[in-house]
Every structure is written in structure tokens, then in C-alpha cells.
N, C-alpha and C positions, 0 to 999 in steps of 0.2 A: 560494659559497651552497648552503646543503642544499637541493636538488631538492624532495624532501620539505617542508618546511617551506615553501617557497614555495607550492608548491602550497596549503596551507589558510591563507595568510596574511592572504586576504581576509574571510575568515570566524572569525578568530580575534577569542574573545570572546563569541561568538554560538552555535558549534557548538565543543564541549570534546573537539577531538582524542584527549585522552586518554584519554577515557572511552569512545571507539568499538571500540578493542580488544576492548572487555570483551565486545562487541553480537556474537549471531549472530541477522542477520535473517531471518526467514522470508517471504517474499510468494508467498500463495494465491491465483491469478489472475494472470497477464501479461497481460490485455487492454487495455483504455482506460487506464484507471487504474492497475492494475497494474505498468505498463511502464513509466509516470512513476515510480511510485512508488521501483521495482528500480532504474532511472537516477540519480535524485536522491538515493537513500542513495548507490549508487556515488560521484556526484560531491565529495556531504562528507565522506568516509573509511570505510564502513563495511568491513570486512575482508573478513568472511565473510558469504555471501549465499546463502540457500537459494530457489528457484525452484520450484513447482508450480502442473502447469497439464497439460490432456490433451490439449488443443485445437492446430490450425494455424495459420498465418497464412494469409487468405483476403484475397482484393482489397479486400474494406470494409475489412480491418484497416491497407491503406496510407491510408487518409483520417482514421478514427477512434482509430486507436492508434498510428500513425506510424510502423508496421515499413517499411521497403523493401520495393519492388516484387520484387527477387532475391529477397525469402523468402517469397515465396508458396509454398505448399504445405512449410514447414520447420515443424519442432514452436515453438511459442513461447516454449519454457524454450530452447532452442537460441540462437533470433533474440534473443533478449532477453539469454542471457550474450554474445552476438556484441556486441552495443553497449555492455554492461557492460565486456570487455575492452578497448574501442576507447577507454573513459576511462580506464581502470586495470587495464592487463593482472597486476598482484600480487593482484588480489582472491580470494579464495578464492571458488571459485561452484558451489553443489551444485544439479546438477539431478532433478530427480521428473516424468518426461512422466507423469502419472495423476490422476485428480481426486483430494484430501486425502481420509484415513482415516485412522482411530482408531490405526492401529499405526505410522502415519509418525512420525518426530523431527524436533521444528519447534526453531525457536532458540528464545531467552530473548523475543526482539520479534516479535511477529506482526502482520502487514500486511495484512487480509482485504479480496481486492478481488473475489469473486466477483459472479454479478451475480444471485442470489436468494435469496429468505429463507429456505428447507428448505435449501440449501446453509451460507451464515451458522449457522443454529440449528443443526445440524450439527456444524459446527468448534466452533462457540461451547461444547454440549455436553462436547465431548472435550476441549477446552484450556483452560474456565475454571477459574481459581487455580491453573494450569501454567504461565503465563508471565507476565512483570516488566513488560511493555508491549504494549497491544495497540489497533489501530484499524483500523475499518471504514470505508470508502469505498463512498460509494454516489451514483449520479447518475439523473436522470432529465430528458434534455434541458439546460437549464440550469437545474436545479434539484440544489444538492449539499449532502449532508450526510453529517458525519464527525464519528465516534462512539469516543470513546478510553476506556479502560480501564486505569489506573494509580496506585494506593496507595490504591485504596479500591474496596468491594464492585460486583460487576457489575451491579445489579437496574436501574439506570437501563439496561444494554445490553441484559438480557432483556426489557425491557417492550415494546424496539422489533423483538423479533422477532414479528410477530405474525404469525397463517396465513395460509397462502395466500390462503385465499378472501375477507382483507382487504385483499390488497395489489389494487394497479392492475393493470390486462392486460399481460403481456407481462414480460421481463426490464428490469432496472434500467438496463442500458445499450442498450435497443431504440433509446433515441434518445438520440443523444450524438453530443459533437466533441469533438478531439483539445483543444480549449481550454478547455472546462468538465472534463476528463478531467487535463490538467495544474493547474488551480486545485483541484480534488480531492486529488491527488495530495500538491501542495505543502501544504496544510492538515492533510494526514496526518503528514507530513514534519517542518512545525511542531511538533504536537505532541510528535512524537518528541523531538526536541532538546529542546524544556521539562523533560520529562521527564530528559534525560541531564545538563541543567541544574540537578536538582531543585525544577523550578517545577513547580504541581500544574497537570496539564492541563486546559483545558478539555472537559466530559464530553461534549458536545455542540457541535457548530456547523452551524448551515443556513445557506447561502447562495442566494437568487436572484438569477442573474445580471440576467436581464431586467425585474424591478422593481426590482431596486437595493434590496432586504431582507435584511441578516444579522443573524442571532440565533445567541448565545451562552450556553452553560449552563454554569457553572462549575461546579456542584455534582450528585455523582452520585445 
């Protein structure tokens, strides 16, 4: 039996493996949500992944982000790449230990996993209209928000980039858990697989785990 085909057999019909080869995924920020996104992308079969982050693993990241204790002090891009390589050593991984800057080249699918509105706004201003798929994951405690842009204009997304003065105090991951981050990442990757299947993406998904509220906006 072909080992490659066997690896993807259980997701057949859900994730079109034949389209994965045309995707170069960029994950900007490999913290709580971004690390989970990168690992899930690797697991479903993405062949090219770019990781962008300036930070290093610290002790708190072993709890909220799932990094191993042995990788404390290691650049998050390198630590995340190690986890990806354990899943599939054939994946082409590009590392950029830096903040995102407009001069940086990115893939055709971008997953924005940074922790403040000003960073999101700067990245979107640079990349709007230049990528085929965009997903932004946000989390505060047990409240999750995922916004996706593919095949429609980004006006709804731009409306979510409110000024810092309107934001709640602290970064969006100042209160976080690994289980909420994993759910946020799964929702982002789900929207990505919808795009791969030529199904319209949900422009906005909001989930409050504590209250059990789930809201979906299908139109941009």
C-alpha cells in the first residue's frame, strides 16, 4: 500500500489532497493559536509552510501554547518547525524569526495569528488583495473569533480593525488556554479546507465556550 495515500485516507472527501500541493501557507505568529494552526496544516498535508515570529518560548508557553519544556529559550519558529518535522519530515518549512514586515514575501494562504489589532491592521494593509486566502484568529479567555477572506472583498474584515483605543485592555492572548487556542485554530483550518473545496467561506465565526453561544456570518 502506498504510505502517502494511507496517511490521508481518513480525510479523503473532506480535504482535497490534490489541491494541497498548490498551496504555500504562511503562519504569522506561532504562539497559542498559530502553533496549533501550523501543526494542523502539517497534519492535513500542506507541503510548504512559512513561519513568521520574533519571539522565543518561555515557561508560560508550555501551558497555553503546548511547547515542550526542553524548548524554553528556543525561537518559536524553530520550535514549531521541530513539531512539524516530527509529523512529516518532507514538508518544506521556511523560517523567519522577525516581526512581519511589508518587504517579506508570503504564501498564497495566510493565517494571521498575532495578538494585537495594530499588528493585524499593518499586516492587512500590506497584504490586502495579494493573497488568495486569509484567516485571522482571535481569542480572549474562552471567547473565540475567526474571520476569513476568500473570493470576496475584505470590507467586513477591515471593519474589525478598530483603533487600539476601542480595544479591551491587554493583548488578545493575555487570557488564554490551549484548548481554546486549539478550537480557534481548527476553525481557521476548517475555513481553509472549505476554500480548497470551492465552498464559500464563513466570513466570521464567533464562539463563546462558557455561554455556549455560536454565531456565524456567511456573507462579507
